[in-house]
C-alpha positions as CSV (number, residue, x, y, z in Angstrom):
1,M,-53.8,-44.9,13.5
2,L,-52.6,-47.2,16.2
3,R,-49.1,-47.3,14.7
4,A,-48.9,-43.5,14.7
5,R,-50.0,-43.4,18.3
6,I,-47.3,-45.9,19.3
7,M,-44.6,-43.9,17.4
8,F,-45.8,-40.7,19.2
9,I,-45.5,-42.4,22.6
10,I,-42.0,-43.8,21.8
11,A,-40.8,-40.3,20.6
12,S,-42.2,-38.8,23.8
13,I,-40.4,-41.3,26.0
14,M,-37.1,-40.7,24.1
15,L,-37.5,-36.9,24.6
16,L,-38.1,-37.5,28.3
17,V,-35.1,-39.7,28.7
18,L,-32.9,-37.1,26.8
19,S,-34.1,-34.3,29.0
20,I,-33.2,-36.3,32.1
21,L,-29.7,-37.3,30.8
22,F,-28.9,-33.9,29.3
23,P,-30.8,-31.2,31.2
24,W,-31.3,-27.9,29.3
25,N,-28.8,-25.3,30.3
26,A,-30.3,-21.8,29.9
27,E,-26.8,-20.3,29.7
28,A,-26.2,-22.4,26.6
29,E,-28.5,-20.0,24.7
30,Q,-26.0,-17.2,25.4
31,V,-23.5,-18.4,22.8
32,G,-23.6,-15.3,20.8
33,V,-24.1,-11.5,21.1
34,S,-27.5,-9.9,20.5
35,A,-25.9,-6.6,19.3
36,R,-25.5,-6.0,15.6
37,N,-22.0,-4.7,16.1
38,A,-19.6,-5.6,19.0
39,V,-16.0,-5.6,20.0
40,L,-14.0,-6.5,23.1
41,I,-10.4,-5.2,23.4
42,E,-7.7,-5.4,26.1
43,Q,-6.8,-1.9,27.4
44,E,-3.0,-2.1,27.5
45,S,-2.2,-3.9,24.2
46,G,-5.3,-3.0,22.3
47,R,-5.7,-6.6,21.3
48,I,-9.1,-7.5,19.8
49,I,-10.3,-10.5,21.8
50,Y,-13.8,-10.6,20.2
51,E,-15.4,-8.8,17.3
52,K,-18.7,-8.8,15.4
53,N,-19.1,-6.4,12.5
54,A,-16.8,-4.2,14.5
55,H,-15.7,-2.0,11.5
56,D,-19.2,-1.2,10.1
57,K,-20.1,2.5,10.1
58,E,-23.2,3.0,12.2
59,R,-25.0,5.6,14.3
60,I,-23.7,5.7,17.8
61,A,-26.1,7.9,19.8
62,S,-24.8,9.2,23.2
63,I,-21.6,7.2,23.4
64,T,-20.5,10.2,21.3
65,K,-20.1,11.9,24.6
66,V,-16.9,10.0,25.5
67,M,-15.2,12.2,22.9
68,T,-16.9,15.3,24.3
69,A,-15.8,14.5,27.8
70,I,-12.2,13.8,27.1
71,L,-11.8,16.9,25.0
72,A,-13.3,19.0,27.9
73,I,-10.9,17.3,30.4
74,E,-7.9,17.9,28.2
75,S,-8.8,21.5,27.6
76,G,-7.5,22.6,31.0
77,K,-10.7,24.5,31.6
78,M,-12.5,22.2,34.0
79,G,-12.5,25.0,36.7
80,D,-14.1,27.5,34.3
81,I,-17.6,28.8,34.9
82,V,-19.8,28.2,31.9
83,T,-22.8,30.4,31.0
84,I,-25.7,28.4,29.5
85,S,-26.7,29.7,26.1
86,D,-30.1,29.7,24.4
87,R,-28.8,26.9,22.1
88,A,-27.8,24.7,25.0
89,F,-31.0,25.4,26.9
90,G,-33.1,24.4,23.9
91,T,-31.4,21.1,23.1
92,E,-33.8,18.1,22.9
93,G,-33.6,14.7,24.4
94,S,-32.0,13.7,27.7
95,S,-31.2,16.7,29.8
96,L,-29.7,18.1,33.0
97,Y,-32.5,20.8,32.9
98,L,-30.0,23.6,32.7
99,K,-31.5,27.1,32.7
100,R,-30.9,29.8,30.1
101,G,-28.2,32.1,31.5
102,E,-27.3,29.8,34.3
103,K,-23.7,29.7,35.4
104,I,-22.1,26.3,36.2
105,K,-18.7,24.9,36.5
106,L,-17.4,23.0,33.5
107,E,-16.4,20.0,35.7
108,H,-20.0,19.7,36.8
109,L,-21.2,19.7,33.2
110,V,-18.8,16.9,32.3
111,Y,-20.1,14.8,35.2
112,G,-23.7,15.4,34.1
113,L,-22.7,14.6,30.6
114,M,-21.3,11.2,31.4
115,L,-23.7,10.1,34.2
116,R,-27.0,11.5,33.0
117,S,-26.2,11.9,29.3
118,G,-27.3,15.6,29.3
119,N,-27.6,16.8,25.7
120,D,-27.9,20.4,27.0
121,S,-24.6,19.8,28.9
122,A,-22.9,18.6,25.7
123,V,-23.8,21.8,23.8
124,A,-22.7,24.0,26.7
125,I,-19.4,22.1,26.9
126,A,-18.9,22.4,23.1
127,E,-19.5,26.1,23.0
128,H,-17.2,26.8,25.9
129,V,-14.3,24.5,25.0
130,G,-14.5,24.9,21.2
131,G,-15.4,28.6,21.1
132,S,-18.5,27.6,19.2
133,F,-20.5,24.5,18.5
134,E,-18.9,24.1,15.0
135,G,-15.4,24.8,16.4
136,F,-15.8,22.0,18.9
137,V,-17.0,19.5,16.2
138,Y,-13.7,20.4,14.3
139,L,-11.8,19.5,17.5
140,M,-13.7,16.2,17.7
141,N,-12.8,15.1,14.2
142,Q,-9.2,16.3,14.7
143,K,-8.8,14.1,17.7
144,A,-10.5,11.2,15.9
145,A,-7.9,11.4,13.2
146,E,-5.1,11.5,15.7
147,L,-6.4,8.3,17.3
148,G,-6.7,6.4,14.0
149,M,-10.5,6.4,14.0
150,I,-10.6,6.1,10.3
151,N,-14.3,5.1,10.0
152,T,-15.6,7.9,12.1
153,E,-17.1,11.4,11.5
154,F,-18.6,13.6,14.2
155,A,-21.1,16.3,13.5
156,N,-22.3,17.1,17.0
157,P,-21.2,16.7,20.6
158,H,-24.2,14.6,21.8
159,G,-25.1,11.9,19.3
160,L,-28.6,13.0,18.4
161,D,-29.9,11.9,15.0
162,D,-29.9,15.5,13.6
163,H,-27.0,15.0,11.2
164,E,-26.5,12.3,8.6
165,N,-22.7,12.6,8.7
166,H,-22.4,11.5,12.3
167,Y,-21.3,7.9,12.6
168,S,-18.5,5.6,13.9
169,T,-17.8,1.9,14.4
170,A,-17.6,-0.3,17.5
171,Y,-13.9,-0.7,17.0
172,D,-13.3,3.1,16.6
173,M,-15.2,3.8,19.7
174,A,-13.2,1.2,21.6
175,L,-10.0,3.0,20.4
176,L,-11.4,6.2,21.7
177,T,-12.4,4.7,25.1
178,R,-8.9,3.1,25.4
179,Y,-7.3,6.5,24.9
180,A,-9.8,8.2,27.3
181,M,-9.2,5.6,30.0
182,E,-5.5,6.5,30.2
183,N,-6.7,9.8,31.6
184,E,-7.2,9.6,35.4
185,K,-9.9,12.3,35.5
186,F,-11.9,10.6,32.8
187,K,-11.5,7.2,34.5
188,E,-12.8,8.8,37.7
189,I,-15.8,10.4,36.1
190,A,-16.7,7.4,34.0
191,G,-16.7,5.1,37.1
192,T,-18.7,7.5,39.4
193,K,-21.9,6.1,40.7
194,V,-23.4,9.2,42.1
195,Y,-22.3,12.8,41.8
196,R,-23.5,15.9,43.7
197,A,-23.0,19.3,42.1
198,P,-23.3,22.3,44.5
199,A,-26.2,24.6,44.0
200,A,-25.8,27.3,41.3
201,P,-26.1,30.9,42.4
202,G,-29.8,31.7,43.1
203,E,-30.7,28.0,43.6
204,S,-31.5,26.5,47.0
205,W,-30.8,22.9,46.2
206,D,-27.8,20.8,45.0
207,R,-28.0,18.7,41.9
208,S,-27.5,15.0,42.4
209,W,-26.9,12.7,39.5
210,T,-26.9,8.9,39.5
211,N,-25.1,7.1,36.7
212,K,-27.5,5.6,34.2
213,H,-25.0,2.8,33.5
214,R,-26.5,-0.2,35.3
215,L,-23.3,-2.3,35.1
216,V,-21.3,0.5,36.8
217,T,-23.9,1.1,39.6
218,G,-23.9,-2.5,40.8
219,M,-25.2,-5.0,38.1
220,Y,-21.6,-6.2,37.3
221,S,-19.0,-6.1,40.1
222,Y,-16.0,-5.9,37.7
223,A,-17.3,-2.8,35.8
224,T,-15.1,0.2,36.1
225,G,-16.8,2.8,33.8
226,G,-18.7,3.3,30.6
227,K,-21.3,5.3,28.7
228,T,-24.9,4.5,27.7
229,G,-26.6,5.7,24.5
230,Y,-30.0,5.5,22.7
231,T,-31.8,7.2,19.8
232,K,-34.6,5.9,17.7
233,R,-32.3,5.4,14.7
234,A,-29.2,4.1,16.5
235,K,-31.1,2.0,19.0
236,R,-29.2,1.0,22.2
237,T,-25.5,1.7,22.2
238,L,-23.2,0.9,25.1
239,I,-19.6,1.2,26.2
240,T,-18.4,-0.6,29.4
241,T,-14.9,-1.0,30.9
242,A,-14.2,-3.9,33.3
243,S,-11.2,-5.2,35.2
244,K,-10.4,-8.5,36.8
245,D,-7.1,-10.0,38.0
246,G,-5.1,-7.3,36.2
247,L,-6.9,-7.8,32.9
248,D,-8.5,-4.4,31.8
249,T,-11.0,-4.7,29.1
250,I,-13.3,-2.6,27.0
251,V,-16.6,-3.7,25.3
252,V,-18.5,-1.6,22.8
253,T,-21.9,-2.7,21.3
254,L,-24.1,-0.9,18.8
255,N,-27.8,-1.7,18.3
256,G,-27.8,-4.2,21.1
257,P,-31.3,-5.1,22.3
258,D,-29.9,-7.1,25.2
259,D,-26.7,-5.2,25.7
260,W,-26.4,-5.5,29.5
261,K,-26.2,-9.3,29.1
262,D,-24.0,-9.0,26.0
263,H,-21.4,-7.1,27.9
264,I,-21.5,-9.4,31.0
265,Y,-21.2,-12.5,28.7
266,M,-18.2,-11.1,26.8
267,F,-16.4,-9.9,29.9
268,N,-16.9,-13.2,31.7
269,K,-15.7,-15.2,28.7
270,A,-12.6,-13.0,28.4
271,F,-11.8,-13.3,32.1
272,V,-12.0,-17.1,31.9
273,D,-10.1,-17.6,28.7
274,Y,-7.4,-14.9,28.9
275,K,-4.7,-13.7,31.3
276,L,-2.4,-10.7,31.0
277,Y,1.1,-12.1,30.8
278,N,4.2,-10.1,31.6
279,L,6.5,-11.2,28.7
280,A,9.4,-8.8,29.3
281,D,10.4,-6.1,31.8
282,K,11.5,-2.6,30.7
283,G,15.3,-2.1,30.9
284,K,18.3,-3.8,29.6
285,L,17.9,-7.0,27.5
286,K,20.0,-9.5,29.4
287,A,19.7,-12.3,26.8
288,I,21.7,-10.4,24.2
289,D,25.2,-12.0,23.8
290,H,26.4,-10.0,20.8
291,S,29.8,-8.5,21.6
292,F,28.8,-5.0,20.5
293,Y,25.3,-4.9,22.0
294,K,25.8,-6.9,25.2
295,N,24.6,-4.9,28.2
296,K,24.0,-1.9,26.0
297,V,20.5,-2.3,24.6
298,Y,17.2,-1.9,26.3
299,I,13.4,-1.4,25.9
300,K,11.5,1.5,27.4
301,R,8.4,-0.4,28.6
302,D,7.2,-3.6,30.0
303,I,5.7,-6.0,27.5
304,H,2.3,-7.2,28.6
305,Y,-0.1,-9.1,26.4
306,P,-3.4,-11.0,26.9
307,L,-3.2,-14.7,25.9
308,T,-5.0,-17.9,26.4
309,L,-3.0,-20.7,28.1
310,K,-2.5,-22.4,24.7
311,E,-1.3,-19.2,23.1
312,R,1.1,-18.6,26.0
313,E,2.8,-21.9,25.1
314,N,3.1,-21.0,21.5
315,I,4.1,-17.3,21.7
316,R,7.6,-16.5,20.3
317,I,9.8,-13.5,20.7
318,N,11.9,-12.3,17.8
319,I,14.7,-9.8,18.5
320,T,16.1,-8.1,15.5
321,L,19.3,-5.9,15.7
322,E,21.1,-3.9,13.1
323,T,24.5,-5.1,12.0
324,P,27.0,-2.8,13.7
325,K,28.9,-0.4,11.4
326,K,32.6,0.3,11.6
327,E,32.1,3.9,12.5
328,W,29.9,2.8,15.5
329,E,32.9,1.0,17.0
330,R,35.0,4.1,16.7
331,S,32.4,6.4,18.4
332,V,29.2,5.5,20.2
333,N,27.9,8.9,19.1
334,E,27.5,7.4,15.6
335,V,25.1,4.7,16.9
336,P,21.4,5.6,16.3
337,E,19.1,5.7,19.2
338,V,17.0,2.8,17.9
339,V,19.0,-0.2,16.8
340,G,16.4,-2.9,16.5
341,S,12.9,-4.3,17.4
342,Y,11.4,-6.6,20.0
343,T,8.5,-8.5,18.4
344,L,5.9,-10.9,19.7
345,I,4.9,-13.6,17.2
346,L,1.7,-15.5,17.6
347,N,0.5,-18.0,15.0
348,N,3.2,-16.8,12.7
349,E,1.9,-13.2,12.9
350,A,3.6,-10.2,14.6
351,V,1.1,-9.0,17.2
352,M,3.2,-6.5,19.1
353,E,6.4,-4.7,18.4
354,T,8.5,-2.2,20.4
355,P,11.8,-0.5,19.6
356,I,15.1,-1.6,21.0
357,Y,17.3,1.3,22.1
358,F,21.1,1.7,22.4
359,E,22.5,3.0,25.7
360,K,25.2,5.5,24.8
361,E,28.0,5.9,27.4
362,K,29.7,9.3,27.5
363,E,33.0,9.3,25.8
364,E,36.0,10.4,28.0
365,S,36.6,14.1,27.7
366,G,39.6,14.5,30.0
367,G,43.2,13.1,30.3
368,F,46.4,13.7,28.5
369,W,45.6,11.9,25.2
370,S,42.2,13.7,25.0
371,F,44.0,17.0,25.5
372,F,46.6,16.1,22.9
373,R,43.9,15.1,20.4
374,N,42.0,18.3,20.9
375,I,45.2,20.3,20.3
376,F,45.7,18.3,17.1
377,Y,42.1,19.1,15.9
378,I,42.6,22.8,16.7
379,F,45.8,22.9,14.7
380,G,44.3,20.8,11.9
381,G,41.4,23.3,11.8
382,N,43.8,26.2,11.5
383,L,45.7,24.6,8.7
384,S,42.7,24.0,6.5
């Protein structure tokens, strides 16, 4: 008994000493992500910086509305006046409390869709932009296919659990968000904190909508936009975009019980570990010494890529050019527009590739010899 008590006292002393020497860091608990599915990508390159079950098909709830919003914006109908139908009025769940027969500008509906997650707004948008609810769903799936969202199927414009064939993945929704954020109007709407819609005819008060996304409204200073979501079956879903020091990032989580902290944690880690490097400027490739290609080949865009410091030291650039053909030397018109590729190699894997173009100079069309040659071709043509 005495021996056991002595051992207990010794163990207690050791734990006390360890706690003094190595104080517990609460942040150390945050080494993972609570969400079942998660992904973080960089906006410009699309590089996946972090992923967790990112390609699993899951219910996505109201982050569905990112697709609804971008299709509405791209429709060119943002200035249209929409009449609220019985079907839109009767939609369950989160609502803008639109009235049956009410007339409201499509642009206001899109703001209400993104900031307040109005399901009635989603149906009204779908019916107006797609011609019908079903027609809009067709447009949603058509756009998903165009974007390479291979593990996605949409069955409604709001994300409610009323269809079994409505699902996506964290990665596919990041692809969609990356595309949508290239649209300035979408970017503006997604990052709006408060929006005031003028009173509809017959109403005496304006609608004012505050964004539900807490990271956007002040919880995270680097947040630039996003969309919240929740249903009983999908649980919490969340999209956030954030930018710091030129690094634009997107995080998507599905079924994330602690998603606000998940997103902050992933963003902060990315901003510490990664930097967006400018690896090449668009224009002529000055490093090409080949006699045929020198000062004649170029790329059409800057090459930016997110890398850690260690990766930056190991990144390689591989330039591949086609072997010039004899007919190319006789006439530049025979040279194809694309003559090679500019490839970034990281850890022996190609991570980004862009075409190399050939700059064609106009062949001389005037002068004595050109005139004589044209005469020769004319006579040659007559003799044949």
